[in-house]
C-alpha positions as CSV (number, residue, x, y, z in Angstrom):
1,M,121.4,73.7,179.5
2,M,121.2,72.0,176.1
3,T,123.8,69.5,175.0
4,K,125.0,69.5,171.4
5,R,124.3,66.3,169.5
6,R,127.4,65.0,167.9
7,I,127.1,63.4,164.5
8,P,129.3,60.4,164.2
9,R,132.2,60.8,161.8
10,M,131.3,57.6,160.0
11,A,127.7,58.8,159.4
12,I,129.0,62.0,157.8
13,L,131.3,59.9,155.5
14,R,128.4,57.6,154.5
15,D,126.2,60.6,153.7
16,I,128.9,62.1,151.5
17,Q,129.4,58.8,149.7
18,R,125.6,58.5,149.1
19,Q,125.6,62.0,147.6
20,I,128.6,61.1,145.4
21,Q,126.9,57.9,144.3
22,R,123.7,59.6,143.5
23,Q,125.5,62.3,141.5
24,E,127.4,59.6,139.6
25,K,124.2,57.7,138.9
26,E,122.4,60.8,137.6
27,K,125.5,61.6,135.4
28,E,125.5,58.1,134.0
29,E,121.7,58.2,133.3
30,K,122.1,61.5,131.6
31,K,125.0,60.1,129.5
32,Q,122.9,57.1,128.5
33,L,120.0,59.3,127.6
34,Q,122.3,61.4,125.4
35,K,123.7,58.3,123.7
36,E,120.2,57.1,123.0
37,M,119.3,60.4,121.5
38,F,122.4,60.5,119.3
39,R,121.8,56.9,118.2
40,Q,118.2,57.7,117.2
41,V,119.4,60.7,115.2
42,Y,122.3,58.8,113.6
43,N,120.0,55.9,112.6
44,R,117.2,58.1,111.3
45,P,117.1,58.1,107.5
46,K,118.3,61.2,105.9
47,E,115.2,63.1,104.9
48,K,115.1,64.5,101.4
49,A,112.9,67.3,100.0
50,F,111.8,68.5,96.6
51,S,113.8,71.3,95.0
52,D,112.5,74.6,93.8
53,I,112.8,75.4,90.1
54,D,115.8,77.7,90.6
55,Q,117.7,75.0,92.3
56,L,117.2,72.3,89.7
57,N,119.9,70.8,87.5
58,M,118.1,70.9,84.2
59,D,120.7,69.0,82.3
60,S,121.1,65.9,84.5
61,F,119.4,62.8,83.1
62,R,119.5,59.0,83.2
63,A,119.3,56.8,80.1
64,I,116.5,54.3,80.8
65,P,116.3,51.3,78.4
66,K,113.1,51.3,76.3
67,S,112.9,47.6,76.8
68,V,112.3,48.1,80.5
69,I,109.2,50.1,79.7
70,L,107.9,48.2,76.7
71,E,108.9,44.5,77.2
72,L,109.1,43.5,80.8
73,G,105.5,44.0,81.9
74,L,106.4,45.8,85.1
75,S,103.7,46.9,87.5
76,K,102.8,50.6,87.6
77,A,104.3,50.9,91.1
78,A,107.6,49.4,89.8
79,L,107.6,51.8,86.9
80,A,107.1,54.6,89.4
81,V,110.0,53.5,91.6
82,Y,112.5,52.5,88.9
83,P,113.2,56.1,87.6
84,V,113.7,57.3,91.2
85,L,116.4,54.7,91.7
86,C,118.0,55.5,88.4
87,C,118.1,59.2,89.2
88,E,119.6,58.4,92.6
89,A,122.4,56.3,91.0
90,D,125.7,57.6,89.8
91,F,125.6,58.2,86.0
92,E,129.3,57.8,85.6
93,K,130.1,54.7,87.6
94,N,126.7,53.4,88.9
95,E,128.2,52.4,92.2
96,A,126.0,51.2,95.1
97,F,124.1,53.9,96.8
98,Q,121.9,54.4,99.9
99,I,118.4,55.8,100.0
100,S,115.7,55.0,102.5
101,Q,112.4,53.4,101.5
102,A,110.7,56.5,103.0
103,N,112.5,58.7,100.6
104,I,111.9,56.4,97.6
105,A,108.2,56.5,98.5
106,L,108.3,60.3,98.7
107,F,109.8,60.8,95.3
108,A,107.8,58.0,93.6
109,G,104.5,59.2,95.1
110,V,103.6,55.7,96.5
111,S,103.3,54.1,99.9
112,E,106.3,52.4,101.6
113,N,104.5,49.1,101.3
114,S,104.3,49.6,97.5
115,V,108.0,50.5,97.5
116,R,108.9,47.2,99.2
117,N,106.8,45.2,96.6
118,A,108.3,47.2,93.8
119,L,111.8,46.6,95.0
120,K,111.2,42.8,95.0
121,E,109.7,43.0,91.5
122,L,112.7,44.9,90.2
123,E,115.0,42.4,91.9
124,N,113.2,39.5,90.2
125,A,113.4,41.3,86.9
126,E,117.2,41.6,87.5
127,L,117.1,45.4,87.4
128,L,118.1,45.8,91.0
129,I,120.7,44.5,93.4
130,K,119.9,45.1,97.1
131,E,122.3,44.5,99.9
132,K,121.8,44.8,103.6
133,V,124.7,46.6,105.4
134,T,125.3,46.5,109.2
135,D,127.3,49.3,110.7
136,G,127.3,48.8,114.5
137,P,123.8,49.1,115.7
138,R,122.8,50.6,112.4
139,H,121.2,48.5,109.6
140,F,120.4,49.8,106.1
141,Y,120.2,48.8,102.4
142,I,122.4,49.8,99.5
143,Y,121.2,49.5,95.9
144,Q,122.7,49.1,92.5
145,V,120.2,49.6,89.7
146,G,120.4,48.4,86.1
147,F,120.3,51.2,83.5
148,F,122.5,52.7,80.8
149,C,125.2,54.5,82.7
150,K,127.6,56.7,80.7
151,P,130.3,54.0,80.0
152,I,127.7,51.6,78.8
153,L,126.0,54.3,76.8
154,D,129.2,55.4,75.1
155,K,130.5,51.8,74.5
156,A,127.2,50.3,73.2
157,R,126.0,53.3,71.4
158,Q,122.5,52.6,72.8
159,Y,121.1,56.1,72.0
160,G,118.2,54.7,70.1
161,G,117.4,52.1,72.7
162,A,117.0,54.5,75.6
163,I,115.0,57.5,76.7
164,Y,116.7,60.3,78.5
165,F,114.7,60.7,81.7
166,Y,115.6,64.1,83.3
167,N,116.1,64.2,87.0
168,C,114.3,67.5,87.3
169,I,111.0,65.7,86.8
170,I,111.6,63.8,90.1
171,D,113.5,66.5,92.0
172,N,110.8,69.1,91.5
173,G,108.0,66.7,92.9
174,I,106.2,66.4,89.6
175,W,106.7,62.6,89.4
176,A,105.4,62.2,92.9
177,N,102.2,64.1,92.2
178,L,101.3,62.2,89.0
179,P,98.8,59.3,89.3
180,L,100.4,55.9,88.8
181,G,98.6,55.5,85.4
182,A,99.9,58.9,84.2
183,K,103.4,57.9,85.1
184,A,103.2,54.6,83.1
185,I,101.7,56.5,80.2
186,Y,104.4,59.1,80.2
187,L,107.1,56.5,80.1
188,F,105.3,54.7,77.3
189,L,104.9,57.9,75.3
190,R,108.5,58.7,75.7
191,A,109.6,55.2,74.5
192,E,107.2,55.4,71.5
193,A,107.8,59.0,70.5
194,K,109.8,59.8,67.4
195,Q,112.2,62.6,66.6
196,D,111.1,64.6,63.6
197,L,113.2,67.7,62.7
198,D,110.7,69.0,60.1
199,I,107.7,68.9,62.3
200,Y,109.6,70.2,65.3
201,S,111.0,73.2,63.3
202,K,107.6,74.0,61.9
203,I,105.7,73.9,65.2
204,E,108.4,75.7,67.2
205,A,108.5,78.5,64.5
206,I,104.8,78.9,64.6
207,M,104.7,78.9,68.4
208,T,107.4,81.5,68.9
209,E,106.6,83.5,65.7
210,E,110.3,83.8,65.0
211,F,111.9,83.8,61.6
212,Y,112.6,80.2,60.8
213,E,116.1,79.2,59.9
214,P,117.1,75.6,59.1
215,M,118.3,73.9,62.2
216,E,121.4,71.6,62.3
217,Y,120.3,68.0,63.2
218,S,123.0,67.7,66.0
219,E,121.7,71.0,67.5
220,Y,118.1,69.7,67.3
221,I,119.0,66.4,69.0
222,R,120.9,68.1,71.8
223,N,118.5,71.0,72.5
224,R,115.0,69.7,71.5
225,K,112.2,70.2,74.0
226,W,109.9,67.4,72.8
227,D,109.3,64.4,70.5
228,I,106.2,63.4,68.6
229,C,104.1,60.4,69.4
230,E,101.2,59.2,67.2
231,A,99.9,56.4,69.4
232,S,96.1,56.1,69.6
233,L,94.2,56.0,72.9
234,T,93.5,52.3,72.2
235,Q,97.2,51.6,71.7
236,I,98.1,53.5,74.9
237,S,95.4,51.7,76.8
238,K,96.5,48.2,75.7
239,A,100.2,48.9,76.2
240,V,99.9,50.4,79.7
241,G,97.1,48.2,80.9
242,V,94.7,51.1,81.7
243,D,91.0,51.2,81.0
244,R,90.5,53.3,77.9
245,S,87.9,55.4,79.7
246,K,90.5,56.6,82.1
247,I,93.2,57.6,79.5
248,G,91.7,61.1,79.1
249,A,92.1,61.9,82.8
250,Y,95.7,60.7,82.9
251,L,96.6,62.7,79.8
252,E,95.0,65.7,81.4
253,A,97.2,65.2,84.5
254,L,100.3,65.0,82.2
255,E,99.2,68.2,80.5
256,R,98.8,70.1,83.8
257,F,102.4,69.5,84.5
258,R,103.3,70.3,80.9
259,L,104.8,66.8,80.3
260,I,102.7,66.5,77.2
261,E,100.7,68.6,74.8
262,R,98.1,67.4,72.3
263,V,98.4,68.9,68.9
264,D,96.0,67.6,66.2
265,R,96.6,63.8,66.0
266,W,100.0,64.1,67.7
267,I,101.1,64.2,71.2
268,K,104.1,66.4,71.9
269,V,106.0,64.5,74.7
270,Y,108.3,66.9,76.6
271,L,111.7,65.6,77.7
272,R,111.6,68.1,80.5
273,P,108.4,69.8,81.8
274,G,107.3,72.5,79.3
275,R,106.7,74.9,82.2
276,F,110.4,75.1,82.7
277,F,110.9,76.6,79.2
278,K,110.8,80.3,78.5
279,H,108.4,81.1,75.7
């Protein structure tokens, strides 16, 4: 006859306690894992992407001082990064804004290391204020960039001292895909280009084969597609610091994206990419 083995009451209680402790430990580990995952997602820079043509705001622009392009001697990387920061800034108030260096690199078409060097250069040129912000475990930078925001533009009447750089060039990924030399040349051509109502009306009438009617100057200024630049290849080479033998390749890159068009001795410099216009 077999005798039943009795399990001591205290042993049962200890076993129950161990199970409860194990469950609590597993629950705490799961909770910590979730917190870490949430922290990583929260701290991860907000990824941006290029916009399709039908999603672009074709009228949004930033007024970039010509002096920044022509007088400060900025590196090509700094010239690539500067418009990206300007387009990210608020045109009305120019308050501090946040953008990751990865996103700057994406839209400027340069490496993150080049972005860091360009930011230092822009700070030294007093075109940028950078501030580190700590929010709990999260650390990030906010920026304030120097350009002609709307109140300054209206007050100082700086229309002749600035180029209107349209955000769509960056938002559509065109800026990122241009070589650094081509970016610098485009900014130089924009700064050097002249407005000429007579030439514009004549060429546009020929291109569209429409009956030409005299255009009001205010309408021309507001709606024009391009300006005219007569700078020679030697002038461009000297101003931008690019070997003259490479100018042709950079101009071809700008033509592929319809940012310029060579007509006789002139260069038509588009304010917005020519491929966005209906012909």
